[in-house]
N, C-alpha and C positions, 0 to 999 in steps of 0.2 A: 172383842175387840177394842168396841166405843165404849163401853164400861170397863175397861181397864187402862186406857188413858184418860178419862176421866180426872182419878187421884192423882196424877205423874203432872197436869195440869194444872191441878188445882195446889200443887207441891213449888211447882218453881215458883208461883205466883206469892209463896210465904218468902215472909218479912228476912229469916233468919239463910232459905235458900238464896237471896238476892242480895240479905250481907257475906255469904260466903263467895255468894261471885265476885263479888267487886272487891274483896280482901284477894285473892286468889290475883287479879287485874292490875290494880295496885301492887303487888307482891313481882309481875312479872319486869312492872314498866318500870320498879326501882331495881331489881333486880343489880344490872348494868351498874351501879351506885355503888352495890352491898361485897360485886364482887373483887381479891386484890387484883389492883392493874401494875403491870409492866410500864415501871416511869423512865421512861429515858430521860437522862441527866447528861452537861457537858461531862466528857472526859468519858464514856459508858461506850465503846465498840462494839462487843459483846453484849448479848442479855443470856443467862440461861434461862428457859423455861420453864418451871420449875413448879414454882410450889402455887403461883398464877393460875397454871395450866387446869381445864375443867375436863371431865366425856363425858358424854351420854352413849351406849349401846342400842343403835337402832340396827336386832334384827333382822327385819321384816323390808330395813331398807326403801322407809318408803316414807320418812321422814325431810319434808324442802327447810330450805332457810328456814319460812316464816314458823313452818313447826319449832320447828331448832331456837326460836329465839320466844319465840310464847313458852315453851321450858325447858326455857333457862337455867331455872329455881332446880332443876332437876339432874343437870350435871354434875358432875360428883369430882372431887378433887381428884388426881394421876397419885397414884398411891408410893409406885416405879418409873424411878425412874432410870434410864430411855424411858418412855410407853412401850408396853412390849408385850402382845395380846394372844401372838402364837396363831395359833390356824381358828381362830376364831368365828370366820362365818359375817355376815351380815356388816352393817356398816357403823363405824364411830365417827362421832362428832368431837370436836375440840372447840371448847370456846375460852375466848385470850379479847380482854380489855390491858389497850396496850394507851399509853398515854408520853408526849410528848414534853415534857417539861420546859427544860430548858438548854435541850440540846438542838448544834444547827444546821448538822446535816438532816435533811429532811428525807432521804433517799438511803432504805431501809431493802434489804435478803430478807425474807425467811422461809428460809430452808428446813427442805426433810432429808434426812444423811440415813439415808436408805434408797436404795435403789429402782428395787423392785415391787411396789407398788399397783396396783391395777388401776386403779384411780383417784388421784390426792385433789380433790374441789378445796379453790380457798376464795371466801366468799369477808369482803372487806365493806364493814357498814361504819357509815360517818357516823356525825350526831346530825348530819343535817337530810336525814333519812335516806340518800346516796345509798348505793352499792354499787361494786367491784366483785367483778368474778373474772377467776381464774382455772385454769385448766393444767393438771399434773396427770405423772403415772406413766404407767410404761403400757398401756391401749388405749395409747394417743402419742396422733402423729407426730416424732419428736419435734417437728418443725413449728405448733401451735402453742410448742414452751415459751412466755412469755421472754426467760433468761436460759441462754443456748447453753446447760449443766445438763451431768450426768445424775444426779442430785434432781429432783423438782422443788424448786425453788421459785418463791411469784416477790415483785416488785412491792411496796408499801410505803406510799410514800403519806411521811405525818410529818408539815412544817411545826416547827417552836409555840406550844398549846395547844394544839390539835388531840384529839382522843379519838382511837378508832375500839370496834371491835369488828374480831376474827374470829368467823367459822368456818374453819376445814373440815370440808367433809372425804373420810376415808373409807375405801372398799377394796377388799383384796383378796384375793381367793389364795392367796402365797401366804405368810406367813406379814402379821399386820405390824408394825415396827412403822415406831413412827417417833425417831429423836430430831425434836427439834431446835432451830438455832434464829436465830434475831437478832442479826449483825449490820453496820452497815457496809454499803456496798465495796469498800476500800479494807474492810477490812476482813470479806466474804471470801474475796480473791487473791486476797495478803498469802494462805494456804495452800492454792492450790496446785500452784507451781513444786511446790518442797511436797504436794502430796502428789504430782505426777514423780516424780522423781522419784520415789521413793517405789510408785511401783513399774516405775522404768528401768531400776536394776532388777529387782521381782520378774520381770518376763526376759530380764537380757540375762540374768541369769536360768532362764527357762530355753532359754536363747540358745545358750552356752551347750548347757548341760546336752538341748536336743541332738546338735552337732557333733559333740563331742561323743555321745553313744552311737550316735549312726556310725562315725568310723571307724570303731572299735567294734559295729555288729558289719560295716563290709570285709575289716580285714581278719574277725574270727571267725562271723558268722553262724553266730554263737546266736537266734531265736530270740533266748531271751533277753537280749539284749534293743532285739527292732520290738517286744512286747514292754521295754521301758521308753522307747524311743514314743512309741503313740504313745502310752505310757501318760509321758510328757505335753506330747504337743494336745491332749485332750482336755489334760487337765487347764495347761494355756487357757484354748479357748472355752474351760469353763469360766475361767475367772475371771476374761471378760465380759460375757455373758454377767457374773453373778456381778462384777463393780460398773456396772450399766454401760464400759464405754463400746463395747459391742452396739446395741442400741442406738448409743450414738453418734460414730461414726461408719459404722459398717454399712447396717439397717432402718435409718433413722425413718421411714414413711410404710414399715411393715411390724406396724405393735403386734398385731397378732402371731408374725416369721419369730418376734421378738421373744414372746412367752411360751414359745413351743426349743426354741434354740434354747434357753436356759435347762428347760427338761431335755432335750436331742442331749445336751452336753453333760448332764449331769448321768447322768444313764450309760453313755460312752466313756464317759471317764473314768463312771465305778466298774464298766466290765473291765476295760484294761486294765486295772488294777488286780481284780480279781488272777486276772490271766497272768497276770508277773507273777504274782503270790503265786498261784499254780506252776509255773515252767521254775520257779527258784530254788523253791521249795518241795520240787519235784513230787507231790502232795498224790498224781496217780500211784504215782509205787510204791508210797511211804504213810499215806493216808486213805484209802482208795474211797471209803464212804466222806469219810470229809470235803474231800472231791468232786463226788456225785453232788454233793448239795452246795458244795462251790458253783459247780458248773449249771446247775436249777435257775441259783438265782441271777447267774446272765443271760438267761434262758427267759427267763420274770422280768428281766429288766430291756432289754431285747423287745418282748412285747408291748409291754407301757411304752418305749420309745414308735412301737411302730403302733399300735392305738391310741396313741395322745389325746386327740379330737374327739376320742369313743368315750375314753374317761374320763375328761374334763382337768381342767390346767389342777384344780384345788384334788381332789384325789389324787392325782399321776402326781404329783410335788410333795403329797404324806406319807404317796409313800417311797419312795426314792429315795425324802430326809431318814424314814422309819430304818429304807434298807442299807444308807449308809451309817446312822448309826451302830444297827446287829451290824454287819462288819470288819466293826473296828476289832467288837471282842471275838469277833469267828476266826478273822486273822491272825492275832492273839494266841486264839486257843490252838489254831493250825500251827502255829508255829514254834509254841511252845513245848506241845505236841512231838514234831518233826527233834526237836533241837534234843529234848532230853531221850529221843530211842537213838541218839548218837551221832545227826547229819549237824556238821560244826560249823559249817555258811549259816544254821537259821540266826545262831548264838548276834553274830552284825545283821543279819538280816531283820532279828529283831532291836535292835539298837535305834535304825536308822528309821524301822515302817513306826517306830513309835510315835516318836512325834505328829509323823504327818496323820496317823490315826487318830488321834490327843486333837489336835488342829482338827477334822473334819466331824469330828462331836463335836466337839467345844464349838461345833460350827452348826453344826445341825440345832443342836440343843439349843442354841439362840429362838432361830424357827418354832422350836416349840415350847416357847418362853420358860426352857429352865435355866437357860442362866443368863444374867444380867449382859445387856448391848452394850462392853465397851471397846476400848482400842484391840485388847487381847484377843479376845469375842469375834470380833466383826472383819481382826484380818488374824483370822486362829487359821487361816489354811496357808496363807500363805508364808505367815510367822514356823506353819509346821513345815509344811514344806520346803522349802528355802532351808530346812535343819534336816530334812530326810535328807533336801541333795546334796550336802557336807557330805554326811554319816555313813551315808549308802554307797560310795566313792568306798570306804571302809569293805564294804562288803560287798561286789563287785571284784574288788581287788584280791580279796580270800577267794571268790567261786571262783579266778582265773588264775591262783593258784593249784588251787582244788582241780583244776580244768589240764594244770601245767604235773602234777600227781598222775593223773588218770591217762596223761600220755605215756607219763611213763612206765605205766602200769604197760601200757599195750606194747609199746617197745618190749617190753621183758615174754612177752607173750606171744611176739611175733619172732620170737626168733627160735623160740620154742614149738614152733610152728612148721607142718608138716612141708618138705622141701620147695612142689608144686603149687604151695601159696604163699609164699616169697617175694612170687613179683606185685601181688594182690598189695598183700602187704605193705611193703614197704610204698607203694603211691601214699597208701595212707599215713606215714607214719609222717613220707616229706612232706604232705600238706600238716600236721600235726606239728614237727621241726617248727617247719615259717608261723606258723602262727606261736609257734615256745618262744623263736627269736621275738617278737614283735614285742612280748610280751616282759620276756625276759630287758628286753632294752629300755622298756619305761618302767624297770622295777628296780633296773641299778642305777636310773638317773635319779630313780625316785628316793632309793635307799642311798642317794649323798647330796637328796638337802633335807636342808628342816623346812617343815609341812606348816608352817604360822609365815615364816618372814617368804619361802623361797629360796636366800641365800643358801649358800653351801653349807652344808655339818661337818661337826666336830670330828666325826671321821675321818668323812677328809681331808680336814686340815692339815690332822695326824698324815695324811698317807702325802699327800701335795706339798707337806711342808719338808719333810725329807728330803723330796725327790728335785723341789726349788736349791736347797742348801749343798745338794752333792754338784748340783748345774750351776750355781756361784761357785765355786769350787776349782773345779772342773775350769769357768772361762775367766775365773779369778774379778767379778765385781761384786762389787755392796749387796745387801741385801736389807732390804730396811721392814721392819711388824711396827703395824697400828694400830694399839687397842685402842678404843671404843665405849665406854659405859654408860648408859644412859643415867642421867643426874637423880637422886630420888626415886627411883622406880619403885621401889616399896611402899612412901608415901601417893604414889599415880596410880598404886594400885589401889590404895587404901580409898582415896577421896574421891576418886571416877569407877572403880569396878575395873577387871580386867579386861571388861572387851574392850572397852580404849586403855588400858595398857598393850594390847592384842593391836590396837592400832597403831601405836608410836613405836612397835617393834618395829611393823610391815612400813609404815616411814619414813623409819631410819635405814633400812637394811635396802630400800627403794634408794631412798637417797645417796645411798653408799655407794652402792652397784650403779650409777649415774654417772657419778667421781671418776669413774675409775678410766685410766687412759691407754698401756698395756696389754699386747692381747697377754700377757703371765699374770697382770695383777686379779687381784680374788680377795673377793666379799666373805666372813665365812662367820655363820650367827657361834660364836663360841660356848656359850647357854648362860641360857637367866638373860638378862639386858647387856651381856656382853658381843661385841662383836669383834672378829679380826679381819684387819688388809693385809694382803703380804702384798708386799710391790718389790720383786724384784728387780734388780738396778737401776737403786733410787739411792743415794748418799744423803749423809748428815743434812744437807742444807735440805736439798728439795724435800725429804718427804717431813721437813717441819714444815715449811711452806704446805706441803699439800695439808697434811695433817689439819694445820689453822684455819686451812681454804675449807674443808670437814668441818670442821667445828663450829666455825660461822655459819653455812649452810644453814648443820641442822639448828643452831638457833634461831639462824632466820622461817626458818616452818613452822609451821600451825600445822593442826592434829584436831579436825572435828570433832565438839564431842558436848552433845546435848544442843545443839544447832547454836556453840558457842567455838571458836578457831581459839585455842588455849597455843601453849607458845611449851617449848620444850629445850636443855642444852644438854649439855654431853661431854664427857671430863678423857683426854686421851693424852693415854703414853704411848713414846716414839724407841725407840731401839735403832740401828744403823748396824751390823755385824758386817764384817768385812772375812770371808772366810781360811782366814792364814790359819789356823789353831783348831783343832776338835771343841767342841760346844757340842754335850748331850739333849736331844729334844725340850727335857724339866728346865733347862739352864734359859736356853731364849727366849721361852714363857714364861720367867720369874724373873726374869730381865727388863722383859717388859712389862712386867705385870705391877714393878717396883717404879714407875716411870710413871704406870698409872694410878697406883697409893696417889706418889706426890702432886699430882692431880690432883687427884680427891681432895688431899690435905691442909692444898697452897687453897679451896676455897670453889672448888669445882669450876665447869664453864671453863676451860684454860688449854698447852697442848702443857708435857712437860716431854723432855728427851733423856734416857740413859744418859749418865754419866762415860768420859772413855774409860773409867775407872775397874764402874764395872763390865764393864764389855772388854 
């Protein structure tokens, strides 16, 4: 060993070696000046850290800040924004140089908009050599965060003319996603209320759906509704964990439990999803082999939930994410197979659940680094589950119709049974009839309502107008029809999209309903952007006054679109009839429609009454 050491010592004293060592040291010292810096200038409230951000993977997690500073030249530019590395393991160091050129605000915030990182420690290195270190991540008690926010956030104080180097060390057993943002404190906190409002609406939808289906379960005693209620509750808990709210508000001092809760919530919600699928599609009888596979997966997930600590977070989350992706295809397969075998409710199920399953697949794909982290993928589960809630209501309604048909079949069979079984069958039928009566009442109301606006539909209008006309004849009182048309509605749809157009229709319908005064007055969505208000007992002068008030209320109303409050107007035609002579249904509508057409011809956003000659 002595003989081998001598040449090495001689080589280290060699001039070439000494020159090479000096060159490396010079590059390390000069590297901060060579790396592009983020310049904070007047007017910049948010800075996207993309081109200037560099990273270095530390697979053994042995690097220190001193090592990172020496190896600064080895940091590579981030190739994809935001930085997403999947389940890479090890630690990732990120380096960024920030310079406040002339910005008056010295209080800045560096935020990682992903709450599930285990450790995310920021080192702020100043030119005078001082280093400030801040801890973050859900493996650190929430109270130790410098800024109480569900995302890891760090204060960066940078006076005008100052420059700092930021070294961020991220280590996590879960997916490594580092969407960084640098903003002033005011700019960082501004979107928080809006973000919480959107998530609050989402959780409110979940709560409403939970209560509604729980009521249906209590009234119908169908365990499918109970399984769906469990799924809704568990997916809400899972989202609270994935969004970081559970760690912030429920168990801020229990970081280990916070990580376990994420895995438990994912496993439990997936089990509930599979259980609901089995019950709704009746897989036990229709696809026995697929049903056994699903049961096996449920058992595997239950074992993972029990053995989280033994498996370790990294392995457990990889398996659960893999199962989530696999189940999207498996449930599609099962639904298609059952549909092809003639089970009609599977069609509505397939349409409804496709949105949720695609959302789960997109979210899990981000965890594996297969898709970029953007708004649509970050909130894919929320968007997918919201769409699923709306669409699945049709699937459940169709299934209720199936129950009604099944109960009718039971009735027919009961009549053919032997005399000694009549009493037993009658008891069963009474219970079934009670359920059907509840369902029929709900379906009857649904059939007379417009699904988008909640106003009465044209079917109800045709029936109600006939009844009101007969009552007006019998009581010798007038009846007024008010026809409302939203101005330039096609332009609204073309410019702002059909979803905003739907918002406008709902807003107008709700406003019209709020203006009703009499018990017999009704608001009807006649078709497209047209509404009718039926005002029995209202003469022409009163109808004109009421219509002008409606027009002014609509013109004063605002509808939110992309963060902006937009205004709409409406044209209104009014016709008052004294039913002392017979008029066909179509004549009443035609007279009122001509008044509306005249309002539009005169320039819209006005009220025009039909002439007495027309009436």
